[in-house]
Backbone of each chain as nested JSON, in Angstrom:
{
  "chains": [
    {"id": "A", "residues": [
      {"number": 1, "name": "UNK", "atoms": {"N": [169.543, 79.301, 50.208], "CA": [168.998, 79.941, 51.139], "C": [168.399, 79.004, 52.136]}},
      {"number": 2, "name": "UNK", "atoms": {"N": [168.501, 79.147, 53.523], "CA": [168.071, 78.239, 54.588], "C": [166.825, 78.909, 55.028]}},
      {"number": 3, "name": "UNK", "atoms": {"N": [165.684, 78.387, 54.947], "CA": [164.371, 79.043, 55.858], "C": [164.215, 78.092, 57.014]}},
      {"number": 4, "name": "UNK", "atoms": {"N": [164.077, 78.82, 58.123], "CA": [163.692, 78.121, 59.391], "C": [162.243, 78.598, 59.847]}},
      {"number": 5, "name": "UNK", "atoms": {"N": [161.357, 77.729, 60.018], "CA": [159.93, 78.29, 60.411], "C": [159.613, 77.697, 61.648]}},
      {"number": 6, "name": "UNK", "atoms": {"N": [159.116, 78.453, 62.628], "CA": [158.714, 77.925, 63.835], "C": [157.17, 78.493, 64.118]}},
      {"number": 7, "name": "UNK", "atoms": {"N": [156.501, 77.535, 64.536], "CA": [155.071, 77.963, 65.019], "C": [154.982, 77.732, 66.583]}},
      {"number": 8, "name": "UNK", "atoms": {"N": [154.631, 78.706, 67.337], "CA": [154.512, 78.433, 68.815], "C": [153.028, 78.872, 69.294]}},
      {"number": 9, "name": "UNK", "atoms": {"N": [152.637, 78.101, 70.16], "CA": [151.418, 78.38, 70.801], "C": [151.468, 78.815, 72.315]}},
      {"number": 10, "name": "UNK", "atoms": {"N": [150.901, 79.736, 72.815], "CA": [151.059, 80.255, 74.306], "C": [150.064, 79.568, 75.103]}},
      {"number": 11, "name": "UNK", "atoms": {"N": [150.347, 79.537, 76.107], "CA": [149.41, 78.782, 77.217], "C": [148.19, 79.58, 77.333]}},
      {"number": 12, "name": "UNK", "atoms": {"N": [146.99, 79.197, 77.793], "CA": [145.774, 79.905, 77.88], "C": [145.89, 81.007, 78.996]}},
      {"number": 13, "name": "UNK", "atoms": {"N": [146.657, 80.76, 80.024], "CA": [146.732, 81.568, 81.096], "C": [147.839, 82.761, 80.899]}},
      {"number": 14, "name": "UNK", "atoms": {"N": [148.644, 82.696, 79.798], "CA": [149.593, 83.704, 79.65], "C": [148.983, 84.997, 79.207]}},
      {"number": 15, "name": "UNK", "atoms": {"N": [149.514, 86.217, 79.387], "CA": [148.938, 87.406, 79.266], "C": [149.355, 88.181, 77.937]}},
      {"number": 16, "name": "UNK", "atoms": {"N": [148.711, 89.155, 77.503], "CA": [148.999, 89.777, 76.126], "C": [150.36, 90.663, 76.413]}},
      {"number": 17, "name": "UNK", "atoms": {"N": [150.5, 91.051, 77.745], "CA": [151.895, 91.737, 78.009], "C": [152.97, 90.759, 77.798]}},
      {"number": 18, "name": "UNK", "atoms": {"N": [152.859, 89.416, 78.198], "CA": [153.886, 88.32, 78.062], "C": [154.146, 88.135, 76.598]}},
      {"number": 19, "name": "UNK", "atoms": {"N": [153.034, 88.051, 75.825], "CA": [153.121, 87.811, 74.461], "C": [153.894, 89.008, 73.692]}},
      {"number": 20, "name": "UNK", "atoms": {"N": [153.618, 90.26, 74.184], "CA": [154.258, 91.365, 73.529], "C": [155.788, 91.271, 73.821]}},
      {"number": 21, "name": "UNK", "atoms": {"N": [156.139, 90.842, 75.14], "CA": [157.469, 90.891, 75.449], "C": [158.271, 89.895, 74.541]}},
      {"number": 22, "name": "UNK", "atoms": {"N": [157.702, 88.826, 74.139], "CA": [158.234, 87.864, 73.268], "C": [158.667, 88.635, 71.927]}},
      {"number": 23, "name": "UNK", "atoms": {"N": [157.605, 89.139, 71.34], "CA": [157.781, 89.954, 70.103], "C": [158.767, 91.057, 70.211]}},
      {"number": 24, "name": "UNK", "atoms": {"N": [158.749, 91.892, 71.235], "CA": [159.663, 92.881, 71.319], "C": [161.118, 92.276, 71.308]}},
      {"number": 25, "name": "UNK", "atoms": {"N": [161.288, 91.346, 72.206], "CA": [162.661, 90.821, 72.256], "C": [163.178, 90.063, 70.956]}},
      {"number": 26, "name": "UNK", "atoms": {"N": [162.22, 89.157, 70.41], "CA": [162.636, 88.651, 69.125], "C": [162.958, 89.659, 68.028]}},
      {"number": 27, "name": "UNK", "atoms": {"N": [162.07, 90.785, 68.052], "CA": [162.336, 91.68, 66.97], "C": [163.755, 92.357, 67.081]}},
      {"number": 28, "name": "UNK", "atoms": {"N": [164.304, 92.278, 68.344], "CA": [165.554, 92.885, 68.56], "C": [166.606, 91.974, 68.014]}},
      {"number": 29, "name": "UNK", "atoms": {"N": [166.373, 90.716, 67.713], "CA": [167.591, 89.679, 67.449], "C": [168.213, 89.964, 66.159]}},
      {"number": 30, "name": "UNK", "atoms": {"N": [167.733, 90.463, 65.044], "CA": [168.509, 90.729, 63.757], "C": [169.513, 91.807, 63.925]}},
      {"number": 31, "name": "UNK", "atoms": {"N": [169.316, 92.711, 64.853], "CA": [170.291, 93.749, 65.225], "C": [171.566, 93.016, 65.903]}},
      {"number": 32, "name": "UNK", "atoms": {"N": [171.215, 92.194, 66.694], "CA": [172.188, 91.633, 67.688], "C": [172.93, 90.431, 66.947]}},
      {"number": 33, "name": "UNK", "atoms": {"N": [172.204, 89.64, 65.87], "CA": [172.833, 88.658, 65.324], "C": [172.955, 88.895, 63.793]}},
      {"number": 34, "name": "UNK", "atoms": {"N": [173.997, 89.291, 63.21], "CA": [174.167, 89.566, 61.74], "C": [173.91, 88.434, 60.861]}},
      {"number": 35, "name": "UNK", "atoms": {"N": [174.048, 87.195, 61.491], "CA": [173.987, 85.97, 60.651], "C": [172.408, 85.891, 60.18]}},
      {"number": 36, "name": "UNK", "atoms": {"N": [171.526, 86.555, 60.838], "CA": [170.121, 86.589, 60.364], "C": [169.918, 87.38, 59.121]}},
      {"number": 37, "name": "UNK", "atoms": {"N": [169.6, 86.672, 57.925], "CA": [169.45, 87.485, 56.577], "C": [168.035, 88.161, 56.613]}},
      {"number": 38, "name": "UNK", "atoms": {"N": [167.028, 87.479, 57.174], "CA": [165.708, 88.125, 57.176], "C": [164.877, 87.474, 58.148]}},
      {"number": 39, "name": "UNK", "atoms": {"N": [164.105, 88.133, 58.938], "CA": [163.338, 87.701, 60.127], "C": [161.997, 88.219, 60.168]}},
      {"number": 40, "name": "UNK", "atoms": {"N": [160.844, 87.59, 60.143], "CA": [159.572, 87.916, 60.077], "C": [158.872, 87.328, 61.059]}},
      {"number": 41, "name": "UNK", "atoms": {"N": [158.144, 88.044, 61.936], "CA": [157.391, 87.556, 62.945], "C": [155.783, 87.723, 62.611]}},
      {"number": 42, "name": "UNK", "atoms": {"N": [155.032, 86.794, 62.823], "CA": [153.508, 87.038, 62.622], "C": [152.722, 86.578, 63.714]}},
      {"number": 43, "name": "UNK", "atoms": {"N": [151.611, 87.208, 64.055], "CA": [150.726, 86.841, 65.208], "C": [149.446, 86.225, 64.645]}},
      {"number": 44, "name": "UNK", "atoms": {"N": [148.863, 85.349, 65.358], "CA": [147.67, 84.719, 64.944], "C": [146.337, 85.755, 64.699]}},
      {"number": 45, "name": "UNK", "atoms": {"N": [145.781, 85.605, 63.629], "CA": [144.521, 86.395, 63.312], "C": [143.267, 85.913, 64.011]}},
      {"number": 46, "name": "UNK", "atoms": {"N": [143.334, 84.73, 64.564], "CA": [142.097, 84.301, 65.224], "C": [141.136, 83.64, 64.339]}},
      {"number": 47, "name": "UNK", "atoms": {"N": [141.498, 83.333, 63.095], "CA": [140.646, 82.709, 62.17], "C": [140.109, 81.338, 62.55]}},
      {"number": 48, "name": "UNK", "atoms": {"N": [140.849, 80.659, 63.049], "CA": [140.581, 79.201, 63.442], "C": [141.025, 78.835, 64.893]}},
      {"number": 49, "name": "UNK", "atoms": {"N": [140.386, 78.041, 65.623], "CA": [140.655, 77.417, 66.951], "C": [141.995, 76.673, 66.641]}},
      {"number": 50, "name": "UNK", "atoms": {"N": [142.726, 76.775, 67.773], "CA": [144.044, 75.918, 67.749], "C": [145.167, 76.223, 66.889]}},
      {"number": 51, "name": "UNK", "atoms": {"N": [145.087, 77.404, 66.232], "CA": [146.139, 77.752, 65.418], "C": [147.348, 78.287, 66.407]}},
      {"number": 52, "name": "UNK", "atoms": {"N": [148.441, 78.425, 65.825], "CA": [149.666, 78.966, 66.521], "C": [149.353, 80.508, 66.847]}},
      {"number": 53, "name": "UNK", "atoms": {"N": [150.172, 80.722, 68.065], "CA": [149.946, 82.165, 68.427], "C": [151.073, 83.117, 67.643]}},
      {"number": 54, "name": "UNK", "atoms": {"N": [152.201, 82.485, 67.425], "CA": [153.21, 83.197, 66.855], "C": [153.965, 82.464, 65.687]}},
      {"number": 55, "name": "UNK", "atoms": {"N": [154.259, 83.036, 64.747], "CA": [155.063, 82.385, 63.636], "C": [156.45, 83.161, 63.559]}},
      {"number": 56, "name": "UNK", "atoms": {"N": [157.489, 82.458, 63.409], "CA": [158.735, 82.944, 63.03], "C": [159.432, 82.475, 61.719]}},
      {"number": 57, "name": "UNK", "atoms": {"N": [159.626, 83.356, 60.798], "CA": [160.205, 82.805, 59.474], "C": [161.647, 83.568, 59.367]}},
      {"number": 58, "name": "UNK", "atoms": {"N": [162.582, 82.705, 59.708], "CA": [163.952, 83.282, 59.593], "C": [164.765, 82.711, 58.433]}},
      {"number": 59, "name": "UNK", "atoms": {"N": [165.342, 83.549, 57.738], "CA": [166.197, 83.143, 56.565], "C": [167.571, 83.426, 56.737]}},
      {"number": 60, "name": "UNK", "atoms": {"N": [168.436, 82.278, 56.303], "CA": [169.794, 82.494, 56.469], "C": [170.603, 82.195, 55.15]}},
      {"number": 61, "name": "UNK", "atoms": {"N": [171.649, 82.683, 54.966], "CA": [172.534, 82.284, 53.764], "C": [172.937, 80.892, 53.773]}},
      {"number": 62, "name": "UNK", "atoms": {"N": [173.263, 80.378, 54.904], "CA": [173.965, 79.073, 55.046], "C": [173.506, 78.412, 56.189]}},
      {"number": 63, "name": "UNK", "atoms": {"N": [173.821, 77.166, 56.31], "CA": [173.475, 76.402, 57.478], "C": [174.193, 76.934, 58.638]}},
      {"number": 64, "name": "UNK", "atoms": {"N": [175.565, 77.36, 58.494], "CA": [176.427, 77.658, 59.653], "C": [175.717, 79.148, 60.091]}},
      {"number": 65, "name": "UNK", "atoms": {"N": [175.087, 79.89, 59.223], "CA": [174.519, 81.131, 59.954], "C": [173.222, 80.606, 60.558]}},
      {"number": 66, "name": "UNK", "atoms": {"N": [172.48, 79.836, 60.053], "CA": [171.448, 79.159, 60.939], "C": [171.945, 78.767, 62.3]}},
      {"number": 67, "name": "UNK", "atoms": {"N": [172.858, 77.934, 62.303], "CA": [173.504, 77.299, 63.507], "C": [173.949, 78.585, 64.477]}},
      {"number": 68, "name": "UNK", "atoms": {"N": [174.484, 79.607, 63.817], "CA": [174.891, 80.846, 64.717], "C": [173.763, 81.44, 65.398]}},
      {"number": 69, "name": "UNK", "atoms": {"N": [172.746, 81.578, 64.615], "CA": [171.448, 82.094, 65.172], "C": [170.873, 80.964, 66.361]}},
      {"number": 70, "name": "UNK", "atoms": {"N": [170.745, 79.866, 66.037], "CA": [170.141, 78.787, 66.871], "C": [170.871, 78.896, 68.241]}},
      {"number": 71, "name": "UNK", "atoms": {"N": [172.276, 78.932, 68.225], "CA": [173.081, 78.849, 69.435], "C": [173.421, 80.17, 70.174]}},
      {"number": 72, "name": "UNK", "atoms": {"N": [172.97, 81.274, 69.51], "CA": [173.514, 82.587, 69.977], "C": [172.94, 82.925, 71.301]}},
      {"number": 73, "name": "UNK", "atoms": {"N": [173.76, 83.277, 72.292], "CA": [173.181, 83.491, 73.671], "C": [172.023, 84.569, 73.785]}},
      {"number": 74, "name": "UNK", "atoms": {"N": [171.918, 85.474, 73.044], "CA": [170.86, 86.23, 73.069], "C": [169.438, 85.598, 72.698]}},
      {"number": 75, "name": "UNK", "atoms": {"N": [169.626, 84.781, 71.583], "CA": [168.478, 83.93, 71.2], "C": [168.179, 82.986, 72.295]}},
      {"number": 76, "name": "UNK", "atoms": {"N": [169.099, 82.258, 72.911], "CA": [168.802, 81.375, 73.828], "C": [168.165, 82.038, 75.084]}},
      {"number": 77, "name": "UNK", "atoms": {"N": [168.56, 83.22, 75.484], "CA": [168.151, 83.983, 76.671], "C": [166.499, 84.313, 76.392]}},
      {"number": 78, "name": "UNK", "atoms": {"N": [166.297, 84.641, 75.105], "CA": [164.83, 84.992, 74.927], "C": [163.906, 83.643, 75.132]}},
      {"number": 79, "name": "UNK", "atoms": {"N": [164.671, 82.696, 74.484], "CA": [163.782, 81.374, 74.548], "C": [163.667, 80.902, 76.178]}},
      {"number": 80, "name": "UNK", "atoms": {"N": [164.712, 80.951, 76.89], "CA": [164.564, 80.479, 78.317], "C": [163.609, 81.435, 79.1]}},
      {"number": 81, "name": "UNK", "atoms": {"N": [164.06, 82.924, 78.934], "CA": [163.228, 83.859, 79.866], "C": [161.823, 84.138, 79.505]}},
      {"number": 82, "name": "UNK", "atoms": {"N": [161.759, 84.228, 77.972], "CA": [160.328, 84.671, 77.584], "C": [159.417, 83.742, 76.942]}},
      {"number": 83, "name": "UNK", "atoms": {"N": [160.069, 82.911, 76.235], "CA": [159.215, 81.846, 75.442], "C": [158.757, 80.621, 76.278]}},
      {"number": 84, "name": "UNK", "atoms": {"N": [159.856, 79.938, 76.892], "CA": [159.446, 78.83, 77.671], "C": [158.47, 78.807, 78.68]}},
      {"number": 85, "name": "UNK", "atoms": {"N": [158.391, 79.967, 79.488], "CA": [157.472, 80.092, 80.55], "C": [155.965, 80.129, 79.995]}},
      {"number": 86, "name": "UNK", "atoms": {"N": [155.788, 80.584, 78.87], "CA": [154.428, 80.533, 78.387], "C": [154.289, 79.682, 77.049]}},
      {"number": 87, "name": "UNK", "atoms": {"N": [154.946, 78.721, 76.759], "CA": [154.801, 77.934, 75.749], "C": [153.922, 76.691, 76.092]}},
      {"number": 88, "name": "UNK", "atoms": {"N": [152.895, 76.602, 75.295], "CA": [151.985, 75.325, 75.352], "C": [152.357, 74.545, 74.256]}},
      {"number": 89, "name": "UNK", "atoms": {"N": [152.879, 74.772, 72.994], "CA": [153.242, 73.978, 71.95], "C": [154.123, 74.526, 71.063]}},
      {"number": 90, "name": "UNK", "atoms": {"N": [155.046, 73.773, 70.591], "CA": [155.935, 74.295, 69.463], "C": [155.794, 73.349, 68.217]}}
    ]},
    {"id": "B", "residues": [
      {"number": 1, "name": "UNK", "atoms": {"N": [147.307, 91.816, 53.888], "CA": [147.55, 90.539, 53.478], "C": [147.495, 89.495, 54.532]}},
      {"number": 2, "name": "UNK", "atoms": {"N": [146.827, 88.442, 54.265], "CA": [146.761, 87.226, 55.175], "C": [147.658, 86.229, 54.891]}},
      {"number": 3, "name": "UNK", "atoms": {"N": [148.424, 85.907, 55.883], "CA": [149.411, 84.599, 55.61], "C": [149.017, 83.527, 56.443]}},
      {"number": 4, "name": "UNK", "atoms": {"N": [148.975, 82.503, 55.821], "CA": [148.584, 81.13, 56.319], "C": [149.804, 80.225, 56.424]}},
      {"number": 5, "name": "UNK", "atoms": {"N": [150.328, 79.749, 57.532], "CA": [151.47, 78.971, 57.626], "C": [151.087, 77.586, 58.177]}},
      {"number": 6, "name": "UNK", "atoms": {"N": [151.468, 76.639, 57.52], "CA": [151.145, 75.288, 58.021], "C": [152.501, 74.344, 57.99]}},
      {"number": 7, "name": "UNK", "atoms": {"N": [152.751, 73.589, 59.167], "CA": [153.822, 72.723, 59.222], "C": [153.33, 71.289, 59.323]}},
      {"number": 8, "name": "UNK", "atoms": {"N": [153.615, 70.599, 58.503], "CA": [153.137, 69.049, 58.577], "C": [154.341, 68.08, 58.913]}},
      {"number": 9, "name": "UNK", "atoms": {"N": [154.123, 67.128, 59.514], "CA": [155.155, 66.083, 59.84], "C": [154.681, 64.64, 59.396]}},
      {"number": 10, "name": "UNK", "atoms": {"N": [155.324, 63.993, 58.43], "CA": [154.853, 62.684, 57.904], "C": [155.065, 61.573, 58.817]}},
      {"number": 11, "name": "UNK", "atoms": {"N": [154.489, 60.455, 58.688], "CA": [154.693, 59.287, 59.651], "C": [155.948, 58.586, 59.084]}},
      {"number": 12, "name": "UNK", "atoms": {"N": [156.401, 57.983, 60.08], "CA": [157.889, 57.391, 59.772], "C": [157.726, 56.275, 58.814]}},
      {"number": 13, "name": "UNK", "atoms": {"N": [156.534, 55.637, 58.629], "CA": [156.418, 54.402, 57.505], "C": [155.923, 54.911, 56.203]}},
      {"number": 14, "name": "UNK", "atoms": {"N": [155.707, 56.379, 56.063], "CA": [155.419, 56.85, 54.703], "C": [156.623, 56.98, 53.974]}},
      {"number": 15, "name": "UNK", "atoms": {"N": [156.362, 56.895, 52.569], "CA": [157.446, 56.714, 51.589], "C": [157.804, 58.014, 50.81]}},
      {"number": 16, "name": "UNK", "atoms": {"N": [158.948, 58.229, 50.28], "CA": [159.316, 59.537, 49.502], "C": [158.301, 59.715, 48.439]}},
      {"number": 17, "name": "UNK", "atoms": {"N": [157.754, 58.608, 47.819], "CA": [156.819, 58.718, 46.784], "C": [155.553, 59.288, 47.261]}},
      {"number": 18, "name": "UNK", "atoms": {"N": [154.894, 59.048, 48.264], "CA": [153.986, 59.553, 48.946], "C": [154.105, 60.97, 49.266]}},
      {"number": 19, "name": "UNK", "atoms": {"N": [155.451, 61.365, 49.821], "CA": [155.678, 62.796, 50.018], "C": [155.621, 63.559, 48.836]}},
      {"number": 20, "name": "UNK", "atoms": {"N": [156.179, 62.972, 47.726], "CA": [156.252, 63.865, 46.457], "C": [154.913, 63.995, 45.827]}},
      {"number": 21, "name": "UNK", "atoms": {"N": [154.114, 62.927, 46.105], "CA": [152.585, 63.249, 45.739], "C": [152.1, 64.326, 46.28]}},
      {"number": 22, "name": "UNK", "atoms": {"N": [152.268, 64.573, 47.568], "CA": [151.584, 65.728, 48.249], "C": [152.195, 67.165, 47.608]}},
      {"number": 23, "name": "UNK", "atoms": {"N": [153.492, 66.983, 47.372], "CA": [154.122, 68.239, 46.755], "C": [153.539, 68.506, 45.408]}},
      {"number": 24, "name": "UNK", "atoms": {"N": [153.455, 67.517, 44.61], "CA": [153.098, 67.634, 43.365], "C": [151.606, 68.289, 43.33]}},
      {"number": 25, "name": "UNK", "atoms": {"N": [150.584, 67.569, 44.088], "CA": [149.349, 68.048, 44.082], "C": [149.118, 69.491, 44.76]}},
      {"number": 26, "name": "UNK", "atoms": {"N": [149.829, 69.741, 45.835], "CA": [149.782, 71.107, 46.301], "C": [150.304, 72.231, 45.388]}},
      {"number": 27, "name": "UNK", "atoms": {"N": [151.481, 71.732, 44.65], "CA": [151.922, 72.673, 43.635], "C": [151.022, 73.115, 42.546]}},
      {"number": 28, "name": "UNK", "atoms": {"N": [149.881, 72.214, 42.283], "CA": [149.038, 72.426, 41.346], "C": [147.837, 73.255, 41.741]}},
      {"number": 29, "name": "UNK", "atoms": {"N": [147.745, 73.481, 43.112], "CA": [146.653, 74.391, 43.627], "C": [146.566, 75.682, 43.082]}},
      {"number": 30, "name": "UNK", "atoms": {"N": [147.542, 76.49, 43.045], "CA": [147.542, 78.047, 42.583], "C": [146.862, 78.256, 41.227]}},
      {"number": 31, "name": "UNK", "atoms": {"N": [147.121, 77.186, 40.495], "CA": [146.542, 77.254, 39.071], "C": [144.943, 77.011, 39.244]}},
      {"number": 32, "name": "UNK", "atoms": {"N": [144.56, 76.178, 40.127], "CA": [143.196, 75.692, 40.265], "C": [142.404, 76.801, 41.188]}},
      {"number": 33, "name": "UNK", "atoms": {"N": [143.103, 77.499, 42.009], "CA": [142.311, 78.413, 42.975], "C": [142.993, 79.91, 42.866]}},
      {"number": 34, "name": "UNK", "atoms": {"N": [142.404, 80.573, 42.014], "CA": [142.989, 81.894, 41.856], "C": [142.886, 82.829, 43.114]}},
      {"number": 35, "name": "UNK", "atoms": {"N": [142.183, 82.544, 44.095], "CA": [142.229, 83.033, 45.425], "C": [143.668, 83.237, 46.062]}},
      {"number": 36, "name": "UNK", "atoms": {"N": [144.392, 82.143, 45.676], "CA": [145.825, 82.162, 46.297], "C": [146.677, 83.241, 45.578]}},
      {"number": 37, "name": "UNK", "atoms": {"N": [147.139, 84.273, 46.401], "CA": [148.218, 85.173, 45.948], "C": [149.458, 84.737, 45.665]}},
      {"number": 38, "name": "UNK", "atoms": {"N": [150.012, 83.921, 46.713], "CA": [151.423, 83.43, 46.688], "C": [151.349, 82.094, 47.476]}},
      {"number": 39, "name": "UNK", "atoms": {"N": [152.127, 81.206, 46.971], "CA": [152.074, 79.819, 47.609], "C": [153.54, 79.317, 47.47]}},
      {"number": 40, "name": "UNK", "atoms": {"N": [154.007, 78.94, 48.706], "CA": [155.345, 78.349, 48.705], "C": [155.4, 77.216, 49.509]}},
      {"number": 41, "name": "UNK", "atoms": {"N": [156.099, 76.187, 49.183], "CA": [156.293, 74.91, 49.733], "C": [157.722, 74.729, 50.105]}},
      {"number": 42, "name": "UNK", "atoms": {"N": [157.995, 74.176, 51.277], "CA": [159.172, 73.827, 51.904], "C": [159.39, 72.551, 52.332]}},
      {"number": 43, "name": "UNK", "atoms": {"N": [160.671, 71.933, 51.915], "CA": [160.61, 70.366, 52.511], "C": [161.902, 70.59, 53.523]}},
      {"number": 44, "name": "UNK", "atoms": {"N": [161.775, 69.826, 54.687], "CA": [162.805, 69.634, 55.645], "C": [164.263, 69.342, 55.249]}},
      {"number": 45, "name": "UNK", "atoms": {"N": [164.976, 70.192, 55.601], "CA": [166.583, 69.961, 55.371], "C": [167.047, 69.061, 56.37]}},
      {"number": 46, "name": "UNK", "atoms": {"N": [166.523, 68.401, 57.216], "CA": [166.984, 67.383, 58.207], "C": [168.155, 67.993, 59.073]}},
      {"number": 47, "name": "UNK", "atoms": {"N": [168.148, 69.277, 59.344], "CA": [169.077, 69.958, 60.274], "C": [168.925, 69.504, 61.686]}},
      {"number": 48, "name": "UNK", "atoms": {"N": [167.577, 69.156, 62.083], "CA": [167.266, 68.792, 63.5], "C": [166.259, 67.837, 63.512]}},
      {"number": 49, "name": "UNK", "atoms": {"N": [166.43, 66.969, 64.519], "CA": [165.319, 65.82, 64.715], "C": [163.96, 66.47, 65.02]}},
      {"number": 50, "name": "UNK", "atoms": {"N": [162.954, 66.019, 64.737], "CA": [161.628, 66.408, 65.068], "C": [161.021, 67.498, 64.26]}},
      {"number": 51, "name": "UNK", "atoms": {"N": [161.795, 68.162, 63.403], "CA": [161.248, 69.23, 62.644], "C": [160.157, 68.814, 61.669]}},
      {"number": 52, "name": "UNK", "atoms": {"N": [159.304, 69.687, 61.122], "CA": [158.316, 69.31, 60.213], "C": [158.787, 68.748, 59.0]}},
      {"number": 53, "name": "UNK", "atoms": {"N": [158.217, 67.938, 58.159], "CA": [158.46, 67.573, 57.059], "C": [158.205, 68.557, 55.586]}},
      {"number": 54, "name": "UNK", "atoms": {"N": [157.055, 69.244, 55.985], "CA": [156.816, 70.235, 54.804], "C": [155.983, 71.468, 55.53]}},
      {"number": 55, "name": "UNK", "atoms": {"N": [156.429, 72.533, 54.77], "CA": [155.944, 73.787, 55.275], "C": [155.191, 74.349, 54.271]}},
      {"number": 56, "name": "UNK", "atoms": {"N": [154.148, 75.029, 54.403], "CA": [153.263, 75.712, 53.361], "C": [153.055, 77.0, 53.857]}},
      {"number": 57, "name": "UNK", "atoms": {"N": [153.453, 78.058, 53.077], "CA": [153.314, 79.457, 53.235], "C": [152.419, 80.047, 52.312]}},
      {"number": 58, "name": "UNK", "atoms": {"N": [151.119, 80.325, 52.687], "CA": [150.036, 80.683, 51.526], "C": [149.674, 82.128, 51.863]}},
      {"number": 59, "name": "UNK", "atoms": {"N": [149.773, 83.028, 51.012], "CA": [149.46, 84.491, 51.254], "C": [147.987, 84.706, 50.329]}},
      {"number": 60, "name": "UNK", "atoms": {"N": [147.286, 85.488, 50.998], "CA": [146.032, 85.919, 50.549], "C": [145.694, 87.331, 50.55]}},
      {"number": 61, "name": "UNK", "atoms": {"N": [145.064, 87.938, 49.683], "CA": [144.636, 89.369, 49.86], "C": [143.713, 89.572, 50.886]}},
      {"number": 62, "name": "UNK", "atoms": {"N": [142.879, 88.555, 51.217], "CA": [141.684, 88.941, 52.261], "C": [141.395, 87.544, 52.883]}},
      {"number": 63, "name": "UNK", "atoms": {"N": [140.704, 87.847, 54.059], "CA": [140.149, 86.579, 54.81], "C": [139.245, 85.801, 53.834]}},
      {"number": 64, "name": "UNK", "atoms": {"N": [138.376, 86.485, 52.93], "CA": [137.603, 85.81, 52.152], "C": [138.386, 84.908, 51.17]}},
      {"number": 65, "name": "UNK", "atoms": {"N": [139.384, 85.35, 50.742], "CA": [140.291, 84.615, 49.775], "C": [140.863, 83.406, 50.365]}},
      {"number": 66, "name": "UNK", "atoms": {"N": [141.266, 83.662, 51.729], "CA": [141.828, 82.494, 52.517], "C": [140.691, 81.428, 52.707]}},
      {"number": 67, "name": "UNK", "atoms": {"N": [139.517, 81.779, 52.961], "CA": [138.387, 80.804, 53.28], "C": [138.06, 80.05, 52.0]}},
      {"number": 68, "name": "UNK", "atoms": {"N": [138.178, 80.853, 50.78], "CA": [137.914, 80.207, 49.448], "C": [139.024, 79.108, 49.336]}},
      {"number": 69, "name": "UNK", "atoms": {"N": [140.242, 79.289, 49.647], "CA": [141.244, 78.325, 49.563], "C": [140.934, 77.109, 50.497]}},
      {"number": 70, "name": "UNK", "atoms": {"N": [140.737, 77.463, 51.754], "CA": [140.538, 76.56, 52.763], "C": [139.411, 75.489, 52.485]}},
      {"number": 71, "name": "UNK", "atoms": {"N": [138.337, 75.998, 51.851], "CA": [137.081, 75.226, 51.631], "C": [137.236, 74.627, 50.119]}},
      {"number": 72, "name": "UNK", "atoms": {"N": [138.154, 75.077, 49.345], "CA": [138.005, 74.736, 48.019], "C": [138.116, 73.056, 47.723]}},
      {"number": 73, "name": "UNK", "atoms": {"N": [137.231, 72.555, 47.027], "CA": [137.2, 71.082, 46.917], "C": [138.389, 70.452, 46.464]}},
      {"number": 74, "name": "UNK", "atoms": {"N": [139.179, 71.134, 45.579], "CA": [140.487, 70.492, 45.025], "C": [141.519, 70.496, 46.254]}},
      {"number": 75, "name": "UNK", "atoms": {"N": [141.453, 71.441, 47.172], "CA": [142.179, 71.561, 48.292], "C": [141.922, 70.599, 49.336]}},
      {"number": 76, "name": "UNK", "atoms": {"N": [140.692, 70.473, 49.616], "CA": [139.991, 69.325, 50.592], "C": [140.355, 67.934, 49.907]}},
      {"number": 77, "name": "UNK", "atoms": {"N": [140.331, 67.9, 48.684], "CA": [140.668, 66.454, 48.055], "C": [142.173, 66.047, 48.374]}},
      {"number": 78, "name": "UNK", "atoms": {"N": [143.143, 66.974, 48.008], "CA": [144.456, 66.812, 48.45], "C": [144.633, 66.412, 49.948]}},
      {"number": 79, "name": "UNK", "atoms": {"N": [143.906, 67.118, 50.8], "CA": [144.049, 67.016, 52.168], "C": [143.655, 65.61, 52.544]}},
      {"number": 80, "name": "UNK", "atoms": {"N": [142.393, 65.151, 51.903], "CA": [141.81, 63.781, 52.313], "C": [142.585, 62.836, 51.914]}},
      {"number": 81, "name": "UNK", "atoms": {"N": [142.951, 62.715, 50.545], "CA": [143.5, 61.698, 49.767], "C": [144.992, 61.403, 49.985]}},
      {"number": 82, "name": "UNK", "atoms": {"N": [145.781, 62.607, 50.166], "CA": [147.238, 62.551, 49.936], "C": [147.792, 62.968, 51.374]}},
      {"number": 83, "name": "UNK", "atoms": {"N": [147.323, 63.774, 52.105], "CA": [148.009, 64.295, 53.291], "C": [147.435, 63.656, 54.387]}},
      {"number": 84, "name": "UNK", "atoms": {"N": [146.257, 63.444, 54.771], "CA": [145.654, 62.799, 55.985], "C": [146.284, 61.357, 56.157]}},
      {"number": 85, "name": "UNK", "atoms": {"N": [146.372, 60.505, 55.009], "CA": [146.852, 59.188, 55.169], "C": [148.329, 59.114, 55.645]}},
      {"number": 86, "name": "UNK", "atoms": {"N": [149.131, 60.18, 55.659], "CA": [150.579, 59.953, 56.001], "C": [150.877, 60.977, 57.1]}},
      {"number": 87, "name": "UNK", "atoms": {"N": [149.861, 61.63, 57.743], "CA": [150.137, 62.705, 58.583], "C": [150.218, 62.244, 59.984]}},
      {"number": 88, "name": "UNK", "atoms": {"N": [151.465, 62.493, 60.668], "CA": [151.84, 62.254, 62.016], "C": [151.422, 63.352, 62.844]}},
      {"number": 89, "name": "UNK", "atoms": {"N": [151.649, 64.693, 62.403], "CA": [151.559, 65.791, 63.243], "C": [151.169, 66.982, 62.251]}},
      {"number": 90, "name": "UNK", "atoms": {"N": [150.372, 67.978, 62.94], "CA": [150.128, 69.112, 62.125], "C": [150.323, 70.366, 62.937]}}
    ]}
  ]
}
């Protein structure tokens, strides 16, 4: 099993609506990309300063499945349209 | 349930022996800290440049349990003695 973990932090000026749009569009990815075995999104609880805003834990049966997800046009679209505009740190 | 996720990257000059020492000492934490509900460590598969060296996914039943872990002397010792000396990025 391949586990891919990403932590993202949003810019200070980004809005809750923009954060929610990322969540909504990422949540739709498993239906669009069967290579994803398991997909879990988490949002920051605000327990400490400087923590990431969003966590993604994505599981795959193989490296090939991970690469299918990584390069999938719908995933790339969410990154380009929704994530990059509000990304402070990855 | 509280999930705490940390991604750490080691310095280029750190050795496999030092990386293994971190793993060994972190793996011993659940036995020393009953507040930890579930503790999973992952090491980088080397699929992409710049990814983290080590992932820690720690689950807790409550914020208080997370804080017990965060502040536990044995956890703080591993951070100070094993992790900080080879830490490039957190």
